[in-house]
C-alpha positions as CSV (number, residue, x, y, z in Angstrom):
1,M,-88.7,-66.2,148.8
2,G,-92.2,-67.6,148.0
3,G,-90.8,-71.2,148.2
4,G,-89.3,-70.5,151.7
5,V,-92.7,-69.3,153.0
6,A,-94.5,-72.3,151.5
7,Q,-92.0,-74.7,153.2
8,L,-92.4,-72.9,156.5
9,V,-96.2,-73.1,156.3
10,T,-96.0,-76.8,155.4
11,S,-93.6,-77.4,158.4
12,I,-96.0,-75.6,160.7
13,K,-99.0,-77.7,159.5
14,I,-97.0,-80.9,160.1
15,R,-96.0,-79.8,163.6
16,M,-99.6,-78.8,164.4
17,K,-100.8,-82.2,163.3
18,I,-98.2,-84.0,165.4
19,I,-99.1,-81.9,168.5
20,L,-102.8,-82.5,168.0
21,I,-102.2,-86.3,167.6
22,A,-100.0,-86.4,170.7
23,G,-102.5,-84.3,172.7
24,T,-105.4,-86.6,171.6
25,V,-103.5,-89.7,172.6
26,A,-102.5,-88.2,175.9
27,A,-106.1,-87.1,176.6
28,V,-107.4,-90.6,175.8
29,V,-104.8,-92.3,178.0
30,L,-105.2,-89.9,180.9
31,T,-109.0,-90.0,180.7
32,G,-109.0,-93.8,180.6
33,T,-106.4,-94.0,183.4
34,T,-108.2,-91.5,185.6
35,A,-111.6,-93.2,185.1
36,K,-110.0,-96.6,185.9
37,A,-108.1,-95.2,188.9
38,Q,-111.4,-94.2,190.5
39,I,-112.7,-97.8,190.1
40,V,-109.5,-99.7,190.6
41,D,-107.0,-98.5,193.2
42,N,-104.2,-100.6,191.9
43,T,-102.9,-99.5,188.4
44,T,-101.1,-102.9,188.1
45,T,-104.5,-104.5,188.2
46,W,-105.8,-102.2,185.5
47,F,-102.8,-102.9,183.3
48,S,-103.1,-106.7,183.7
49,E,-106.9,-106.6,183.1
50,H,-106.3,-104.8,179.7
51,F,-103.0,-106.2,178.4
52,Q,-102.5,-109.6,179.8
53,A,-104.0,-112.7,178.2
54,S,-107.1,-113.8,180.1
55,E,-107.5,-117.4,181.1
56,S,-111.3,-117.0,181.5
57,S,-113.6,-119.3,179.5
58,G,-115.7,-116.4,178.2
59,A,-115.8,-115.5,174.5
60,L,-113.3,-113.0,173.3
61,F,-115.2,-112.0,170.1
62,N,-118.8,-111.1,170.9
63,P,-121.9,-109.7,169.2
64,E,-122.8,-106.0,169.9
65,E,-119.1,-105.0,170.3
66,I,-118.1,-101.4,170.2
67,A,-114.4,-100.7,169.6
68,L,-112.0,-97.8,169.2
69,D,-109.0,-98.2,167.0
70,L,-105.8,-96.2,167.4
71,G,-102.8,-96.9,165.3
72,L,-100.3,-96.0,162.6
73,N,-101.2,-96.0,158.9
74,W,-98.9,-96.2,155.8
75,Y,-100.2,-95.6,152.3
76,S,-98.2,-96.4,149.2
77,R,-98.4,-93.0,147.6
78,D,-98.7,-89.5,148.9
79,R,-101.6,-88.3,146.8
80,G,-99.9,-88.1,143.4
81,R,-96.3,-88.6,144.4
82,N,-94.8,-92.1,144.2
83,E,-93.4,-92.1,147.7
84,G,-95.3,-93.6,150.7
85,Q,-96.7,-91.6,153.6
86,F,-97.3,-92.3,157.3
87,G,-100.2,-91.1,159.3
88,F,-102.1,-91.5,162.6
89,G,-105.1,-93.7,162.1
90,F,-108.2,-93.8,164.2
91,G,-111.7,-95.2,163.9
92,G,-114.7,-96.9,165.4
93,K,-116.3,-100.3,164.9
94,Y,-119.6,-102.0,165.8
95,F,-120.2,-105.7,165.4
96,F,-123.9,-106.7,165.1
97,T,-122.9,-110.4,165.4
98,R,-119.6,-112.2,166.2
99,E,-118.9,-112.1,162.5
100,I,-120.6,-109.1,160.9
101,G,-119.7,-105.4,161.6
102,L,-119.4,-101.9,160.3
103,S,-116.5,-99.4,160.7
104,V,-115.7,-95.8,160.1
105,D,-112.0,-94.9,159.8
106,S,-109.9,-91.8,159.1
107,N,-106.3,-90.7,158.9
108,I,-104.3,-87.6,159.8
109,G,-101.3,-87.7,157.5
110,F,-97.9,-86.4,158.4
111,N,-97.7,-84.6,155.1
112,G,-98.7,-81.0,155.7
113,H,-101.7,-81.3,153.3
114,A,-105.4,-81.7,154.2
115,F,-106.0,-82.3,157.9
116,F,-107.9,-85.5,157.4
117,D,-106.6,-87.5,154.4
118,F,-109.8,-89.7,154.1
119,L,-112.9,-90.9,155.7
120,H,-113.8,-94.6,155.0
121,A,-116.9,-96.6,155.8
122,S,-116.6,-100.4,155.6
123,A,-118.4,-103.6,156.1
124,I,-116.4,-106.3,157.9
125,Y,-116.7,-110.1,158.0
126,R,-114.5,-111.7,160.6
127,F,-113.7,-115.4,161.3
128,P,-113.1,-115.7,165.1
129,I,-110.9,-118.5,166.2
130,E,-111.2,-118.3,170.0
131,E,-108.7,-121.1,170.7
132,Y,-105.9,-119.0,169.2
133,R,-107.3,-115.6,170.2
134,I,-107.3,-114.4,166.6
135,A,-109.9,-113.3,164.1
136,P,-108.9,-113.0,160.5
137,Y,-111.3,-110.6,158.6
138,A,-112.3,-109.3,155.2
139,I,-113.1,-105.7,154.7
140,A,-114.7,-103.7,151.9
141,G,-116.3,-100.3,151.6
142,T,-116.4,-96.8,150.2
143,G,-115.1,-93.5,151.3
144,C,-114.0,-90.0,150.5
145,E,-110.5,-88.9,149.9
146,F,-109.7,-85.3,150.9
147,D,-106.1,-84.9,149.8
148,P,-105.2,-83.5,147.2
149,S,-108.8,-82.9,146.4
150,T,-112.2,-84.4,147.4
151,Q,-112.8,-87.6,145.5
152,L,-114.9,-90.8,146.0
153,S,-113.1,-94.0,146.6
154,G,-113.7,-97.7,147.3
155,H,-111.5,-100.2,149.0
156,F,-111.2,-104.0,149.8
157,G,-108.7,-106.1,151.7
158,G,-108.2,-108.1,154.8
159,G,-106.4,-108.4,158.1
160,V,-106.2,-110.1,161.5
161,E,-106.9,-109.2,165.0
162,F,-105.3,-110.7,168.2
163,R,-107.1,-110.3,171.5
164,F,-105.2,-110.2,174.8
165,N,-108.6,-110.4,176.5
166,A,-112.2,-109.4,176.0
167,V,-111.4,-105.6,176.2
168,T,-108.1,-105.2,174.4
169,G,-106.5,-106.4,171.2
170,I,-104.1,-105.5,168.4
171,Y,-104.8,-105.4,164.7
172,G,-103.1,-105.2,161.3
173,D,-104.7,-105.1,157.9
174,V,-104.1,-104.0,154.3
175,T,-106.6,-102.6,151.8
176,Y,-106.4,-101.7,148.1
177,N,-108.0,-98.3,147.5
178,L,-109.5,-97.4,144.2
179,V,-109.7,-93.6,143.8
180,H,-112.0,-91.9,141.3
181,S,-109.6,-89.6,139.5
182,A,-106.3,-90.2,141.2
183,S,-103.8,-93.0,141.6
184,D,-105.0,-96.1,143.4
185,Y,-103.0,-97.0,146.5
186,F,-102.4,-99.6,149.2
187,L,-103.2,-98.7,152.8
188,L,-101.4,-100.7,155.7
189,R,-102.8,-100.2,159.2
190,G,-101.8,-101.5,162.6
191,G,-102.5,-100.6,166.1
192,I,-104.5,-101.2,169.3
193,R,-108.2,-102.0,169.6
194,I,-110.0,-101.0,172.8
195,L,-113.5,-102.5,173.3
196,F,-116.3,-101.0,175.3
């Protein structure tokens, strides 16, 4: 009987996370759409400004960039088990120069455990190639893992970002994460990057 209750609680936790993630994404989309609708009457124009490649001669990767990342994460182990786990990834980035920036990232795992799986802070060095609209980057940093217990961690890796225009892009990266007293793991991330 105790096992059935534990499974029910785990199932409820997972559903609550999914509802929160869906609600957050919907709120971000609706807020952004509403704000843009007040400025731009034509939603087609808003879409083309954000998701079509721009032919302007302006730089796509700039200093003093602030960005929001929203995406899907996969890590190669589920905190002690050998199977992988998916989660909703989100974070923020600030670039001091075209090349050098800092980020803070987290993950809400679809596993019924701790609400936030980790909090990572990273230094980023990117190599913008404007001609191809891409910027490969190296990333390294430290963080705190919250699942299954609170532990310090470090990570390093790399990735690439593609920019549709100066305000929207997509990214993908992989890091190797060294955890103090648990199994190390790989983290694969991918998603959309919105610049402000």
